[in-house]
N, C-alpha and C positions, 0 to 999 in steps of 0.2 A: 161606679161607672167611670170615674175619673182615672182610677188606676188602670183600667183596661184600655182606655184611650191613650194613656201615656205609654203603655207597652206596645200598642199598635204603632204609635208614632216612632218609637225607638226601633222597631223591627222593620219599618218601611224603608225600602231601597229605591223607590220609584223615581225620585228626583236626583239621585246620586250621579247618574250619567250626565244629566244636564249641568250640574254643578261642575263636574270634572271637565266637560267640554268648554264651559265658560272660563275655567282656569287655564286650559291649554290653548284656546283660540288666540290670545294675544301672542303667544310664543310661535304658533304656526304662521300667523300673519307676519311677524318679524322675520322668520326664516324665509318666507316667500319673497319679501322685499329684499333681503340680503342676497338671495340667489339671483334676483333680477339685476341688482347692482354688480354682482360678481360676473354674471354673464355679459353684461355690457362692457365691463372693464376688460374682460378677455377678448371680446370682439374688437375693441378699440386698440388693444395691444397688438393683436394680429394685423390690423390695418396699419399700425405704426411700423411694424416690422416690414410689411410689404412696401410702404412708402419709402423707407430707408433704402431698401434694395433697389427700388425704382429710381431714386435720385442718383445712386451710384452707377447704375447701369446706363442711364441716359447720359450722364456726364462722361463716362468712359468711352462713349462712342465718338466723341469729338477727337481731333488730333492736333498736332503741333503746327501744321503748315496750312493745309487747305481749309480746315474748319475750326478756327479758334472760337472760343466762347466769348461772345459780346455780352454786355449787360442785359440787353433785351432777351438773349438766349437764356441767361442765368435766371432772369425773372420767370421765364416759362418753365425752366427746369424745376425751380422751387415751387412753382404753381402746381406742378404734378402732385404735390403732397395733398392738396385739397381734393383733387380728382380721386386719388386712392382712398382717402379717408371718408369720402361720401358713403353713406348718407349722414355721417356724423359731422359736426361743425369743425372746420379747420381753424377757427379762431384761437382755441387754446393750444394750437400746435406751433412749434418752431422747427424750421428746417435749415440745415447748414451743410455746405459742401466745401471741402478743402482739398488742395493737392499738397502732398507731403513729398519733399525732395530729400533723398537719402544720399549723403556724400560718400566718397570713397572710404572714409573712416567709419561709416555707419551712423553718423550723426544725422538726426532728422530735423528738418526745419520746414516751416510753412512756405510754400511757393506762392500760392494765392488762396484766398478764402473768402467766404461770405461773412464770417464772424471772428476770424483770428487775424492777428497782425502778420503780414508777410515778413519773412525773415526770422520770426520768433522760433524758439526751440519747441519741438513737439515730442511729448512722451510716447514713444513708439515701442510696442512689445519687441523684444530682441529677436524673436523668431521671424519678424517681418522686416527687419533692418537689413535688406539686401543692398550691398554697396552699389552706388551709381544707378539708382533706380528711382521710380516715382510711384506713389500710391494715391488713389482717390479715397478720401475719408468722408463718409456721409453720416449725418446724425438727424434723427427726428425725435422730438420730445413732445409729449402731449400731457397737459394738466387735466386729469379726469376728476370731476367732482361728482361723487355718487348722488343719485337722485334722492335716495332715502336714508343713507347712512352717513351723510356729510357731517352731521353733528357729532358722530363718533370718530370718524377717521380724518375728516377734512379733505382737501384736495390731495390726489395721489398723482405723482409724476410717473408716467409710463414712457420709457425711452428705449431707443435701439441705435446701434451704430454698426458700420460695416466698412471694411477696407477692400478695395478692388484695384487691380492693375489696369492702367490705360490699355484699351484694346487695339486701337488703330495706329498707335505710335508710341514712342518711348515716354512721352508726357503729353498733357493736354494744355494748350496755350489758352490764356484768358486775356482778352483785350478790354481794358476799362478806360473810359475817357478821362 
């Protein structure tokens, strides 16, 4: 009787599917959580891209004479980042806008900026160095911390930048007290 039970036990396959499922389930849950984090990162990067374009487009609507940018205006322009990033938190985001002056020799310097020193040199791609012109340079950076994979990757910096030409005049004036 013992040998026959032993053969029946070896030939039995009834529990194999349950064991295989138990072995695969942690992998499937890990993949599900990774896809959630990846989807959130892509959504935040897309919003970061739109926030950068928004900063540049709002800034380039000001002009050099009738509508210079005051500090209160700049605070509202930078605040647009939070509106574009919603429903995600804007706390891990940094927004910056600069105007780059390009001399007759093609040298680029910072005219005014929210994070750079005016008059400092600016590394501009040569294709954009049009002599005697100005560019608005906007950047948005977002530090994304994955909800489930942070122990593997840690925080990830998602950033975007854009150059635009002033729309209503040759340059955009900024008045700071």
